[in-house]
N, C-alpha and C positions, 0 to 999 in steps of 0.2 A: 639515627640523626647523626650521631656521631661521625660514624664512616661516611654516610653520603657529603658532609659537610667539608670532610678532608679531601673526598673525591673533587667535588667542585673548586677547592683551593689548586689543586693539582692542574686545573685545565686552563690558568693562567699561563702566561709566560714565564720563562724560567726565571728571568730577573724578578718579578713581581712575586713568584712563588717563593723563590731564594728569601726577600726579603721579609714577608709575610710569615712564613714558616718561623724563621729564626727568631722574628720578634714575639711570636706565640709563645716559642719554646723557651725563651728569657721569663716570659710570664710565670708558665706552668713550673720551671723550674724553679723558681724563686719559692712558689706555695709547695712544692713538693720538700724543698730543701726545710721550710718553716710555714707548717701547714697554718700554726695561730696567729702568725703575724698580719694582723688586719691590714697592713699598709700593703702588702704584696695581693692582698684581694680585690682590690679597686685600681681601675683603670681609668685615667681621666681621657674623655674623648678630645679635650682641646690640646692636648700633647701634640708636638709637631709630628714625631716618630708616628702615634697612632694614625692621625690623620696621612701621612704620607706612604706608611705602609700597611697597614689594616684597611683602613677605610677604601682603598683604590683596589683592593684584592678581591675579586668573587670568591666568596665561601669564609672569608677570615671572619667576620663578623659572626655568621653563622657557627664557626668552630667556639669562638668564645659562649654563645649562646647553648650550645650541645654541651659543654663542658658545666654549665649551670649558671654563667654570668647572666645578672640581671640589669636591664638598662634604666639608669637613672637619669638626674636633670643635664649630668655633665661627666657622666662616668657608667662605666660596666661594673657592676659589683659581684663577687662571689659570697653568698652569704654563709655562715661559717659553720651552720648547721648542715649544708650541704655534702653529700658525700663526695670525694674525689675518685670514684669509679671511673665516671664520663670523661673527667680530666686526664686521668692517667692514661685512660684508651686513646684520647685523641693525641697527647702527648708521645706515646710510643707509635702511632701510626704516621705522625710527621717526621720521626725519626727515621723510620722506615724507609718513607718517601724520600728523604734526603738521600739517605744510603744508596738508594735505587739511582738517583741521579747525579753521585757521586760529589753531593756538595757536603761540605765542613759539617759535622755535628758540634755544637758547642759544648765544651768541656762539660759545664753544669749539667745540661743536659743529658749528654751519656752517664754522667754518674746519677743522676737521679734517676735516668730509667734501667740502672741494672739490677734493679732489685726487682723489676717486672718482664725482663726477659725471658725468663723460664715459665710463663704464666701461660703458656699456650700449648694446644692441644698437641702430643707429640706425632711427629709424622715418623721418626725411626725408632729402632729399639733402643733401649738404654745403653749405658757403658761407652758411649761414644766419647773421645777424646776432645776437649775443646782445642780450636786452633786458634792463633794470636792473628790478627789482622796484619799484614804487610802489604806494602804499595804493590807487589806483585798479586797477592791473593785477593786485594781489591780491584786489580784489573781484571782477574778471572771473574770475580762475582759480576762485574758490570757485563761482560759478557753473557754470564750465565742467566742474568735477568733478562737480557734482550732476547735471548732464548725463549725464555719462559713467556714473556708479553708477547713475542711473535705467535707463538702456539696456541696462546689463549685467545688472542683474536681470530686467528685462523678457524678456530673450533665454530664461529659464528657462521661460516660457508656452509656448514651441514645443516644449519637450520632455515636456510633458504627454502622457501616455499615451492616456488619454481624450480629448481635445482632437484628437489624432493620427487616433485611431480614427473620430472623429467627422468629420474631413476625409476620411479615406478612404471612407467610407460615402457621400458626396456626388459625389466625383471620380469620373467613368467611366473607371477605371484601366485596364478591359481595353480598353475601344475605344480609348484616347489609345495604349496600349502597342502594341496590333495597328498601329495607324499606324505608329509608330514603329518598328517591325520590318520594316515593307514599305519603308519609306524606308532603313532601314539596309542591306537586302538588294540596293537597287539599289546601294550604294557598296561592298558585299563584294566583295574582290577573292579569287582562288584560294588565296593565302596568309595571308588572315587566320584567326588563331586564336579559339578561342571565346571567350577573354576580351577581346579586342580587339573580336569583334563585341557584346559584352555593353556597351562602354563606347560603342561607336557609338550602339545601342541608346538606351542612357542620353540621349545629348546629345539625341536626335530626340525623346525623350520629355520632356524638359525644353522643348524647341521647342513640342510638341503642348500641353505643359501650360499654358506661356505664352499661345498663342494661344486656348484653351478659357477660360481665367479671363477674358482680355479680352472675348471676343465671346459666351461663352455663360452667364458665370456671375455676374461682378460689374459692377454700374454705376457709372457716375460722377455725382454730385450736386453742382450749383452751391448752388442752392436748392430744397429738396424741393416737390413740389406741394402744396396747400394740402389740409389732412387733413379740412376740412368740406366744401368744395365742388370741390376739384379742379382749382382753376385756379393761377395764378403767384403766387410769395411773393417776395418780396424781404426781406434781410437787416434785423432791427430791434433789433439787440443779442443779448444773452446773457440766458439762463433759469437761475434754480437748480437745480442738479442734484438729482434724487431718490435715496433710498437704492438704489432699483433701478439707477439711473444710476453711481451710483458703485460699484456690485456690478462693474459690467462696465467700470470705468475711465473711466468717462464723467465725468470733473472739470469740462470745460468741454459746455454745452449752448447752441448757437445758437439765435434766436427767431426767425423768419421770418414776415413778416406779408402775409396774402391781399391783391393788388391789388384784388380783388373784394368780398368779405364781411368783410374787415379782422379776420379771425379770426385767430389765433397757431400757427403749426406747432412743434413743438420736434424740433431736430436734435440728439439727443447725440452726442457725437464719441467713439463707443466705442474703447478701447485696448486691450479682450480679443479676441484672434484668434479664441477658439471662439464667441464671441457674434457675430462679423463672419461666421462662417459661416452665420448666421440672417439676419443683416440686407441682406448682401451689396449694402451700396452704401456710398457716401464720396467722398473725395478721397485722393490720393495717401499719404497717412498710413495710413488705413484699407486700401487697394489692398495695399500692401507688408505691412503687416501680415499680413492674412489670406493673403496668397500666400506669404509664408514659411513659413508653416505648413503650407501646402498642400505644399510642397516637402519640408519634414522629414517629413510624415507617408508621403510616397512614396518616402523612400529617401534624397533627396538630403544632402549637406552643404550649408547653407545658411545664410546670415547677412545681418542687415538693415543697409543703408547709409544713414547719417543725415548728408545734406547741411547743414551750418549754414546755407545761404541757401535755407532753406526747400524740400527736396524728400526723398523718401524712397524706395529702391529694395532690391532684392534683389541679393546677389551668391552664385552656386552654383559649387561647385568640380566641375571637370572631370576626372574619372580619364582620360579620352582626352589630353586636352592639358596636364594636370597643372599646371593654373593656375585663377585664380578669374574666373568669366564675370559680366560685368553683365547684369542682367536687370532691365528695368522692365515691370511689367504693365500700368501705366497705358497706355503705348505699344506694347506686345507686339514689343517689340524686345531683342534678347539681344546682347552682345558690340559693344556700340558705346560704350564708354566715353566718347569724345569728344562723344557727343551734345550734352550740357549747355553746355559750352562753345562747340563749333563753332555746334551746329544752335539750339541756345536761346538763345546768346548770353548765358549767365550767366557773372557775375564770382565764381567759386569761391574758400573760402578754407579751410573744413575739411571732410573728408567722414572720418565715423570708423564702420567695420564692427565689428558686434557679434555675437558667436554664445555658445554654452553656456562654449566655451573658450577663447575667447581676442577680444581688443580689437585693432584693427589700424589705423592711420591711414592710408586707403587714397587720400589725395588725390591722390597724385601719378600713380595710374591713370586719372585724369580731367582731366588738363590739357596741354596742349602749351605751355604757357606759365607753367612751374614759377617763373621770377623774378618773375612779375607776381601769381601767388598769392602767393608768401612775403610781397610787400609788404604785402599785405591780412591777414594771420595775425597780428594784434593783440589776439588775447583770451587768449594765454596766452605764456610761455617756451616756446620750443622743449624745452630742455631738462626744464624741470617737467613737459611732455606726456610726453616719452620716459619721463622717470622714472614718471609717473603711470599711462602704460600698461602698464610692466613690472611695477610692483607690482599692479595688476589682475589680469594676466594671471597671475602668480605663484599669486596668491588662486583662480583660476580652474582652474588647472593642478593645485593641490596634491595632489589625491587621485587624479589619472587616471594608469594605467600607463604606466611609462616609455618602453615602447615608442611609444606614442600620442604622448608629450611630445616623442620626439625626432623624430620625423615631421613634428609640426606645428613644429619649429624648422627643420628641412630646408625646410620650405615659407615658412617667414619668410623664410629667406636667399633663395630664389628669389625671394620677391616684393619684395623690396628692390633685387634686380638688375633688374627689371621696372622699377620706380620710376625707376632711374637710367638708363635707356635712355630718349633722347630719342625723342619722338614727333613726327611729321609728320602733316600732312593735307593732301589736295588740295582741300578744302572740299565736297567731290561725296559725296552720299547723306547728308547730315546735316539734314534739315529741322527746322522750328520744331518747338514742342510741337503735339500733336493732342486732348489730352485737356481737358476744362473748355471753356467758354466762349470765344468769341473775344475779347470784352471783358476777360473775367477774364486769359486767356494775355497780353493787351496791356497790361494794367494790371503785370502782373509783369514784362513785358519778356522773354517768351519765345516770342514768335511767330518770332524770328529773324529773318534777312535774305530777306525774302518776294520782294524784287526781283531775288535770283539765283535764285529756286526755278522750276523748269521749268512748275508749277501749283501752285495753290492748292486745297484742298480744304473746302467749307463741309461741317460736321456737324450732322444735327439734335438739337437737345435734347429732355428728356421732354416737354414741351409739344408741340412738332412731330409727335414720335411717337404722343401720345395723339390728337391731331388728324388724324395721317395727311396732313399737309400741311407745305410747308416755303416758307415766303414772304419773298422777298428784293427789295426796291425798291432802284434806284441813282438819285440826284438828281445831274443832270449840274453844275446852279448851284452846288452846295456840293462836290462831287466826293466824294459820300458815301452808303456802301450801308448803308441799314436793313433789319435782320432782325427781324421782328414777328410776333405770334400772329393771331388772328381780328381782333381788335380794333388796328387799325392805328396806334394811339396808344399803345400798349403795346410799346416798344421792347425787344427781346432785345438785340441788340447795333446800336451804329453805329459803321462803320470807313471811314477815311479813304483814299481814292487807288483812283483807277480800275485802273493799273498794277499794285498791291500783290495784287489778288485774282482777276487775269483769267489765262485759260489762255494761255500762249505757246509 
């Protein structure tokens, strides 16, 4: 009840919420400072401040009741024998909500909350050095919260029944399931129970879904082919979104100019997974967005993982292994969480996973160098991130059954233990990125250490496929590979180093 009343209060206008929450924090701060003082435990309903700030705000009186206040003839009274647990929870939640809205925290409220800020479930391993809140960091935290809130709301799109039905009408589920069953039968033992066999089938179904999505359904695009002549285009900036673009979440539209006819081809960056079932093309954001919807449609528990250093993928919960599996549809890779740090050479900072039930800081699943990662986490205070994620999860789980909430909590504990366990890698089996053009991957620093790879694979792009030819030249004088189309002067990629791209 405590969290639901705070949630109701936040739905008022900013001015009403500011006045009401500030007043409630004055009440709670006085009680926390001097719990035995009966004067602080009584709030007069005839008081002008109470009438002008509390009574007019939806959820304000509910906050008082949730903390334990009881209605009298002309006042609300907190009984002396009542525990301060609920009061402390409301107090801390209001502070968190005010911080997220960049509202000033009353000094007395901040002081009385100080002893409670560390009573949350840990989201990161210990030994994180505390950061001091500066104006610059406060601004960064404001942007960080906006991103958390945006992706939290976005996950509701994966739960839309019409979108899931649309996905199921496209996915060749019977074929994928029959392949999964055949693979599971090979692994089946004489002692395998029916429920265990189904869990094995679901794991193989996930692998089959990944493979189908990568190889038969979605396509990667760096620059779209010209809509007029079908030739190659290059990025020329952005174009204004149309009302139809905005309808499907494309607030950003790229403009690509044809290298031959000079006409401009628009590339809306759709953010609506249902629309992506139709376009079936994009980069990692579109891939993970659509794949996560497909996973939910098939029946997997899935969440989208956002890498703050610019990548997106999916996590799927395996009932068989009782843990979340990393799934990258762009790469057709499952359960290789160190791929990005070890294979691609990424320097991670934050990786946050979002579902309709939970937000989780999963950074520690994806690194074998936690000390280095901690040093790069400078966009918010760790205590602030933990409190903010806790508050978001309380909102998401406010109306779910108790049994389900308990299950999520148990999973969270198991996940924290997984994060705390040290990770080691022998550097084997983690190649560089394969999706996207070579030049694009090199510019992002995601090719990996190619000198240690056994081989390097050149992949044809859209123009090569259309021409049914792949053209690669090597210039010994400059030690450069040149990938081009029919017109040799139009370079697709230019890559340095004979040894970097030869079979060894």
